C-alpha positions as CSV (number, residue, x, y, z in Angstrom):
1,X,56.8,139.4,-13.1
2,X,60.0,140.8,-14.6
3,X,60.4,144.6,-14.8
4,X,61.4,146.2,-18.1
5,X,62.7,149.8,-18.6
6,X,62.5,151.3,-22.0
7,X,64.4,154.2,-23.5
8,X,64.2,155.7,-27.0
9,X,66.8,157.7,-28.9
10,X,66.3,159.3,-32.3
11,X,63.3,159.7,-34.6
12,X,59.6,159.4,-34.3
13,X,59.8,156.0,-36.1
14,X,61.9,154.7,-33.3
15,X,59.4,156.1,-30.7
16,X,56.6,154.4,-32.5
17,X,58.4,151.1,-32.6
18,X,59.5,151.1,-29.0
19,X,55.9,151.9,-28.0
20,X,54.8,148.8,-29.9
21,X,57.5,146.7,-28.3
22,X,56.4,147.9,-24.8
23,X,52.8,147.0,-25.6
24,X,53.8,143.5,-26.7
25,X,55.9,143.0,-23.5
26,X,53.0,144.1,-21.3
27,X,50.7,141.6,-23.0
28,X,53.3,138.9,-22.2
29,X,53.2,139.9,-18.5
30,X,56.2,142.1,-18.1
31,X,55.9,145.2,-15.9
32,X,57.1,148.5,-17.5
33,X,59.0,150.8,-15.1
34,X,60.8,154.1,-15.6
35,X,64.3,153.9,-17.2
36,X,65.9,155.7,-14.2
37,X,64.7,153.0,-11.8
38,X,66.2,149.5,-11.1
39,X,64.9,147.0,-13.6
40,X,65.4,143.3,-14.5
41,X,65.7,144.2,-18.2
42,X,66.7,147.5,-20.0
43,X,65.9,148.0,-23.6
44,X,67.5,150.9,-25.5
45,X,66.2,151.7,-29.0
46,X,69.3,153.2,-30.4
47,X,70.0,155.8,-33.1
48,X,73.0,156.2,-35.4
49,X,72.1,159.2,-37.6
50,X,75.3,161.0,-36.4
51,X,78.4,160.1,-34.4
52,X,76.9,161.9,-31.5
53,X,73.8,159.7,-31.7
54,X,76.2,156.7,-31.6
55,X,77.8,158.1,-28.5
56,X,74.5,158.8,-26.8
57,X,73.3,155.2,-27.5
58,X,76.5,153.8,-25.9
59,X,76.1,156.1,-22.9
60,X,72.5,154.9,-22.2
61,X,73.5,151.3,-22.5
62,X,76.4,151.8,-20.1
63,X,74.2,153.7,-17.7
64,X,71.6,150.9,-17.7
65,X,74.3,148.3,-16.9
66,X,75.8,150.5,-14.2
67,X,72.3,150.9,-12.6
68,X,71.9,147.2,-12.3
69,X,74.9,145.0,-13.2
70,X,72.7,141.9,-13.0
71,X,70.1,143.2,-15.5
72,X,69.8,142.1,-19.1
73,X,70.7,145.1,-21.3
74,X,69.2,144.9,-24.8
75,X,70.4,147.1,-27.6
76,X,67.9,147.5,-30.4
77,X,67.9,149.4,-33.7
78,X,70.1,151.4,-36.0
79,X,73.3,151.6,-33.9
80,X,73.1,147.8,-33.7
81,X,72.4,147.4,-37.4
82,X,75.4,149.5,-38.5
83,X,77.8,149.0,-35.6
84,X,77.5,145.3,-35.2
85,X,81.2,144.8,-34.3
86,X,81.1,147.6,-31.7
87,X,78.0,146.0,-30.1
88,X,79.6,142.6,-29.9
89,X,82.6,144.1,-28.1
90,X,80.6,146.2,-25.7
91,X,80.4,144.3,-22.4
92,X,77.4,146.4,-21.2
93,X,75.2,144.8,-24.0
94,X,73.8,141.4,-23.3
95,X,71.5,141.1,-26.3
96,X,71.6,142.9,-29.6
97,X,68.6,143.0,-32.0
98,X,68.7,144.5,-35.5
99,X,66.0,146.7,-37.0
100,X,64.0,144.0,-38.9
101,X,63.7,141.8,-35.9
102,X,62.2,144.4,-33.5
103,X,58.9,142.7,-34.0
104,X,60.3,139.4,-32.6
105,X,62.0,141.1,-29.6
106,X,59.7,139.6,-26.9
107,X,60.3,136.1,-28.2
108,X,64.0,136.7,-28.7
109,X,64.2,138.0,-25.2
110,X,62.4,135.1,-23.7
111,X,64.6,132.6,-25.5
112,X,67.7,134.5,-24.3
113,X,66.5,134.5,-20.7
114,X,65.9,130.7,-20.8
115,X,69.4,130.1,-22.1
116,X,70.8,132.5,-19.5
117,X,69.0,130.6,-16.8
118,X,70.5,127.3,-18.1
119,X,73.9,129.0,-18.1
120,X,73.5,130.0,-14.5
121,X,72.6,126.4,-13.6
122,X,75.8,125.1,-15.3
123,X,74.0,124.0,-18.5
124,X,75.6,126.5,-20.9
125,X,78.8,128.5,-20.9
126,X,78.5,132.3,-20.6
127,X,80.6,132.6,-23.8
128,X,78.0,130.8,-25.8
129,X,75.3,133.1,-24.4
130,X,77.3,136.2,-25.4
131,X,77.6,134.8,-28.9
132,X,73.8,135.0,-29.2
133,X,74.3,138.6,-30.1
134,X,75.5,137.7,-33.6
135,X,72.4,135.6,-34.3
136,X,70.0,138.5,-33.6
137,X,71.0,140.7,-36.5
138,X,69.6,140.8,-39.9
139,X,71.8,142.2,-42.6
140,X,70.8,145.1,-44.9
141,X,71.0,142.7,-47.8
142,X,68.4,140.6,-46.1
143,X,66.3,143.7,-45.5
144,X,66.5,144.6,-49.1
145,X,65.2,141.2,-50.2
146,X,62.1,141.5,-47.9
147,X,59.5,143.3,-49.9
148,X,56.6,142.8,-47.5
149,X,56.5,145.2,-44.6
150,X,56.8,143.5,-41.2
151,X,54.0,144.6,-38.9
152,X,55.1,145.8,-35.5
153,X,51.6,145.5,-34.1
154,X,49.4,142.5,-33.4
155,X,47.3,140.9,-36.1
156,X,43.6,141.9,-36.2
157,X,42.4,139.0,-34.1
158,X,45.0,139.8,-31.4
159,X,44.6,143.5,-31.4
160,X,42.9,145.2,-28.4
161,X,41.1,148.5,-29.1
162,X,42.7,151.4,-27.3
163,X,46.0,149.7,-26.5
164,X,47.9,151.9,-29.0
165,X,47.0,155.2,-27.4
166,X,48.8,156.0,-24.1
167,X,46.8,157.9,-21.6
168,X,48.9,161.0,-21.8
169,X,48.6,161.3,-25.6
170,X,46.1,163.3,-27.7
171,X,47.7,162.4,-31.0
172,X,49.3,159.3,-32.2
173,X,52.2,158.6,-34.6
174,X,51.3,156.2,-37.3
175,X,54.2,154.5,-39.1
176,X,53.4,153.9,-42.7
177,X,56.7,152.8,-44.2
178,X,60.4,152.0,-43.4
179,X,63.6,152.4,-45.3
180,X,65.0,154.9,-47.7
181,X,66.5,154.7,-51.3
182,X,67.8,158.2,-51.5
183,X,71.5,157.7,-50.3
184,X,72.2,161.4,-49.5
185,X,75.9,161.7,-49.1
186,X,75.8,162.6,-45.4
187,X,73.3,159.9,-44.3
188,X,73.8,156.4,-42.9
189,X,70.1,155.6,-42.6
190,X,69.7,153.6,-45.8
191,X,72.4,151.3,-44.5
192,X,70.7,151.1,-41.1
193,X,67.1,150.7,-42.2
194,X,67.4,149.1,-45.7
195,X,65.4,149.9,-48.8
196,X,61.8,151.3,-48.9
197,X,59.1,148.9,-47.5
198,X,55.6,150.2,-47.2
199,X,52.8,149.0,-45.0
200,X,49.7,147.7,-46.8
201,X,46.9,150.2,-46.7
202,X,44.5,147.8,-45.1
203,X,46.9,147.3,-42.2
204,X,47.4,151.1,-41.7
205,X,43.6,151.6,-41.7
206,X,43.1,148.8,-39.2
207,X,45.4,150.6,-36.8
208,X,43.7,154.0,-37.5
209,X,40.3,152.5,-36.6
210,X,41.8,151.1,-33.3
211,X,43.2,154.6,-32.5
212,X,39.9,156.2,-33.3
213,X,38.0,153.7,-31.1
214,X,40.5,154.7,-28.3
215,X,39.5,158.4,-28.7
216,X,42.4,159.5,-30.8
217,X,41.5,162.6,-32.9
218,X,44.8,163.3,-34.6
219,X,47.3,161.0,-36.4
220,X,50.7,161.9,-37.6
221,X,51.9,159.9,-40.6
222,X,55.6,159.0,-40.1
223,X,58.3,156.8,-41.6
224,X,61.9,157.0,-42.7
225,X,60.9,158.5,-46.1
226,X,57.1,158.7,-46.4
227,X,57.3,160.4,-49.8
228,X,58.4,157.0,-51.1
229,X,55.2,155.3,-49.7
230,X,54.1,152.7,-52.3
231,X,57.4,152.6,-54.2
232,X,57.7,148.9,-53.4
233,X,54.1,148.3,-54.5
234,X,55.1,149.7,-57.9
235,X,58.2,147.4,-57.9
236,X,55.9,144.4,-57.7
237,X,53.5,145.4,-60.4
238,X,55.4,147.6,-62.9
239,X,57.7,145.8,-65.3
240,X,59.1,149.1,-66.5
241,X,60.1,149.9,-62.9
242,X,62.0,146.6,-62.6
243,X,63.9,147.5,-65.8
244,X,64.7,151.0,-64.6
245,X,61.7,152.9,-65.9
246,X,60.9,156.6,-65.8
247,X,61.8,158.4,-62.6
248,X,59.0,160.9,-63.3
249,X,56.5,158.1,-63.8
250,X,57.5,156.4,-60.5
251,X,57.3,159.6,-58.6
252,X,53.8,160.2,-59.9
253,X,52.6,156.8,-58.9
254,X,54.2,157.2,-55.4
255,X,52.3,160.4,-54.9
256,X,49.1,158.7,-55.8
257,X,49.7,155.9,-53.3
258,X,50.3,158.4,-50.5
259,X,47.4,160.6,-51.4
260,X,45.0,157.7,-51.6
261,X,46.2,156.5,-48.2
262,X,45.5,159.9,-46.7
263,X,42.0,160.0,-48.3
264,X,41.2,156.6,-46.8
265,X,42.4,157.7,-43.3
266,X,40.2,160.8,-43.6
267,X,37.3,158.5,-44.1
268,X,37.7,156.9,-40.7
269,X,35.1,158.2,-38.3
270,X,36.6,160.0,-35.3
271,X,39.8,161.1,-37.0
272,X,39.6,164.9,-37.2
273,X,43.2,165.7,-38.0
274,X,45.8,164.1,-40.2
275,X,49.4,165.5,-40.1
276,X,52.1,164.5,-42.5
277,X,55.6,163.9,-41.5
278,X,58.7,165.0,-43.4
279,X,58.2,165.2,-47.2
280,X,60.6,165.5,-50.1
281,X,60.0,168.7,-52.2
282,X,59.5,166.6,-55.4
283,X,56.3,165.1,-54.1
284,X,54.6,168.5,-54.1
285,X,52.6,169.0,-57.3
286,X,49.4,170.8,-57.9
287,X,47.4,167.6,-58.1
288,X,48.9,166.3,-54.8
289,X,48.5,169.7,-53.0
290,X,44.9,170.2,-54.2
291,X,44.1,166.6,-53.3
292,X,45.2,167.2,-49.8
293,X,43.5,170.5,-49.5
294,X,40.2,168.9,-50.5
295,X,40.3,167.0,-47.2
296,X,39.4,169.1,-44.2
297,X,41.2,166.7,-41.8
298,X,44.6,167.4,-43.4
299,X,46.6,169.9,-41.4
300,X,48.2,172.7,-43.4
301,X,51.6,172.0,-41.8
302,X,54.3,170.8,-44.1
303,X,57.8,169.8,-43.2
304,X,59.8,170.0,-46.4
305,X,63.3,168.8,-46.1
306,X,65.8,171.4,-47.5
307,X,69.3,170.9,-45.9
308,X,70.8,173.8,-47.9
309,X,69.7,176.8,-49.9
310,X,72.8,176.6,-52.2
311,X,72.7,174.6,-55.3
312,X,76.4,173.6,-55.2
313,X,76.0,172.3,-51.7
314,X,72.8,170.4,-52.5
315,X,74.6,168.7,-55.4
316,X,77.4,167.5,-53.0
317,X,74.7,166.3,-50.6
318,X,73.2,164.3,-53.5
319,X,69.8,166.0,-53.0
320,X,67.8,165.8,-56.2
321,X,66.4,169.4,-56.5
322,X,67.7,173.0,-56.8
323,X,66.9,175.8,-54.4
324,X,64.6,177.4,-57.0
325,X,62.7,174.1,-57.5
326,X,62.2,174.0,-53.8
327,X,60.9,177.5,-53.7
328,X,58.4,176.8,-56.4
329,X,57.0,173.9,-54.2
330,X,56.6,176.3,-51.3
331,X,54.8,178.9,-53.4
332,X,52.4,176.2,-54.7
333,X,51.6,175.1,-51.1
334,X,50.9,178.7,-50.1
335,X,48.7,179.2,-53.2
336,X,46.6,176.2,-52.4
337,X,46.5,176.4,-48.6
338,X,46.7,180.1,-47.9
339,X,48.9,180.4,-44.8
340,X,50.3,176.9,-44.2
341,X,53.1,176.4,-41.7
342,X,56.3,175.4,-43.6
343,X,59.1,173.9,-41.6
344,X,62.4,172.4,-42.6
345,X,65.8,171.0,-41.7
346,X,69.1,172.8,-42.5
347,X,72.7,171.5,-42.2
348,X,75.4,174.0,-41.6
349,X,79.1,173.4,-42.2
350,X,78.7,170.6,-44.8
351,X,82.1,169.7,-46.3
352,X,83.2,172.4,-48.8
353,X,80.6,174.9,-47.6
354,X,82.3,178.3,-48.2
355,X,81.2,181.6,-46.6
356,X,79.6,182.5,-50.0
357,X,77.6,179.2,-50.0
358,X,76.5,179.7,-46.5
359,X,75.4,183.3,-47.3
360,X,73.4,181.9,-50.2
361,X,71.7,179.5,-47.9
362,X,70.9,182.2,-45.3
363,X,69.4,184.5,-47.9
364,X,67.3,181.6,-49.3
365,X,66.0,180.8,-45.8
366,X,64.9,184.4,-45.3
367,X,63.3,184.4,-48.8
368,X,61.2,181.3,-48.0
369,X,60.4,182.6,-44.5
370,X,59.8,179.4,-42.6
371,X,57.7,178.9,-39.5
372,X,60.3,176.8,-37.9
373,X,63.7,175.4,-38.8
374,X,65.7,172.6,-37.3
375,X,69.4,173.6,-37.6
376,X,72.0,170.9,-37.4
377,X,75.8,171.3,-37.5
378,X,77.3,168.7,-39.9
379,X,78.7,165.8,-38.1
380,X,81.1,163.4,-39.8
381,X,79.4,160.0,-40.1
382,X,81.8,157.2,-40.9
383,X,80.5,155.0,-43.7
384,X,79.0,157.9,-45.7
385,X,80.3,159.5,-48.8
386,X,80.6,162.9,-47.1
387,X,82.9,161.6,-44.4
388,X,85.6,161.2,-47.1
389,X,85.0,164.6,-48.7
390,X,87.8,167.2,-48.6
391,X,87.5,170.7,-47.1
392,X,85.8,169.6,-43.8
393,X,84.6,172.8,-42.1
394,X,86.2,173.7,-38.7
395,X,83.9,173.2,-35.6
396,X,84.2,176.9,-34.7
397,X,82.9,177.9,-38.0
398,X,80.0,175.5,-37.7
399,X,79.1,176.9,-34.3
400,X,79.1,180.5,-35.6
401,X,77.0,179.7,-38.7
402,X,74.6,177.6,-36.6
403,X,74.1,180.6,-34.2
404,X,73.3,182.9,-37.0
405,X,70.7,180.6,-38.4
406,X,69.1,180.0,-35.0
407,X,68.8,183.7,-34.5
408,X,67.1,184.0,-37.9
409,X,64.8,181.0,-37.1
410,X,63.7,182.7,-33.8
411,X,62.7,185.9,-35.6
412,X,60.9,184.2,-38.5
413,X,59.0,181.9,-36.1
414,X,57.7,184.8,-34.0
415,X,56.7,186.8,-37.2
416,X,54.7,183.8,-38.4
417,X,53.0,183.4,-35.0
418,X,52.2,187.1,-34.8
419,X,50.0,186.8,-37.9
420,X,47.5,184.9,-35.6
421,X,46.9,187.8,-33.2
422,X,43.3,189.0,-33.4
423,X,42.3,185.9,-35.4
424,X,40.1,182.9,-34.5
425,X,41.8,179.6,-34.1
426,X,41.0,176.0,-33.1
427,X,43.3,174.0,-30.9
428,X,43.4,170.3,-29.9
429,X,43.9,170.5,-26.2
430,X,46.7,168.7,-24.4
431,X,48.4,169.0,-21.0
432,X,48.3,171.8,-18.5
433,X,51.1,174.4,-18.1
434,X,51.8,176.0,-14.8
435,X,52.9,179.7,-15.3
436,X,53.1,182.6,-12.9
437,X,51.0,180.9,-10.3
438,X,48.2,180.0,-12.8
439,X,47.4,176.8,-14.7
440,X,47.0,177.0,-18.5
441,X,45.6,174.5,-20.9
442,X,48.0,174.0,-23.8
443,X,46.9,173.0,-27.3
444,X,48.1,173.1,-30.9
445,X,46.5,174.6,-34.0
446,X,46.3,172.6,-37.3
447,X,49.5,174.5,-38.3
448,X,51.2,173.2,-35.1
449,X,51.3,176.6,-33.4
450,X,51.1,176.4,-29.6
451,X,48.3,178.3,-27.8
452,X,46.9,178.3,-24.3
453,X,44.0,179.5,-22.2
454,X,43.0,179.2,-18.5
455,X,42.8,175.5,-17.5
456,X,39.2,175.4,-16.2
457,X,37.6,176.3,-19.5
458,X,38.2,172.9,-21.1
459,X,39.7,169.4,-20.5
460,X,42.3,167.6,-22.6
461,X,41.7,166.0,-26.0
462,X,39.1,168.6,-26.9
463,X,38.8,170.8,-30.0
464,X,38.4,174.4,-28.7
465,X,37.9,177.5,-30.8
466,X,38.7,181.0,-29.6
467,X,40.4,184.3,-30.4
468,X,44.1,185.0,-30.1
469,X,44.8,188.1,-27.9
470,X,48.6,188.0,-27.8
471,X,51.5,186.0,-26.4
472,X,51.4,184.0,-23.2
473,X,55.1,183.3,-23.5
474,X,57.5,184.0,-26.4
475,X,56.5,180.6,-28.0
476,X,52.9,180.3,-27.0
477,X,49.8,182.3,-28.1
478,X,47.3,183.4,-25.6
479,X,43.6,182.7,-26.6
480,X,40.2,183.4,-25.2
481,X,37.9,180.4,-25.9
482,X,34.4,181.1,-27.1
483,X,31.7,180.9,-24.5
């Protein structure tokens, strides 16, 4: 029985895919071991969203080969897809597999191992084995031509209930689509993941039912650009879309596909929470928001991607909204949901960002008053339009602006959590947290606020209601469960 060590870099979609790969390998008899141990095979699911992500991907691959020089080191994913030439020249990589062949990885690996064994026995030259790397890519052009989503998981007759929910999870990520058509000027992902491809609703629901049967209470809908879910369905059925069509019409149909999918998931017995991944502001309309609000399972927690609060910067980023349009969407969500948690991403130091543009962004962030913000310093990514833009911002300026936004984020986040003190909340319980000699049971509210109470009052994966009495730590509410 060969041992396999898995390591994931990057987004929740990558995490989902690597989990599915691990499941398939286990079913074929491989033994999964920790990545920091000696293994026969190392698989690194790489990321390429920034140059730093590229570097981390290379570091993990080199670390694996150093840990066991005789092991087969497999590079999978976005770094491979966009950096094919680098992967071919990297001596630490034995096998490289592009994004759209992740599903086939166990079979590709077994074929490679057979050829490697033949090579060791004198049947095939090592140089020929190394050349196998080039055969395991699929180009973005090929990905664009593939309109049907490739399922990472087994077909219904192969699926085993409960296999998709690891023992240490209380919620499960549910990938509903892949690819992106937005081509923001700073982003390499459309080149790494290809165009939008959506999972068929019946396949999503099959997986949801398996998760529910395994005891999962919460699912998180994720993808590269979930707001585009169903776009490729329209492409197949709408002649106007093929000819160009109305962008407004397409957006309305996409919203309906996503809303209908959420409604279907809410109808699966045992699923008590549905959380949406990152959304584009344009998908938020009154019809969409009220449709979600009518479903008690939908968590009032919305991650609306912003990137900048300055219209001039947004235009250079090729984002298709203004700051004021974004703010109108936030106001609509707050009108429909009451006190939803609104979170976002912000890039500081984008090429050409002046101090006045940064000040406009900071003022806008304070105006919106987010629950949480993910603040990123702009990183030059070769292959994107932004990499060639003039007026690149010095690193020292990026650091200073990032620090100012992180300070703002900390204050706004605490102010949002303070609104829960004295109120009744319900948490889905998770792991225990040792603190000051005591053990506390941690959980999350529907709005993804952390809260904890003494461990002995409930187990994990339970919905517990109680009153918030204050803060246990700066980031965790303290609650008293009802007796």
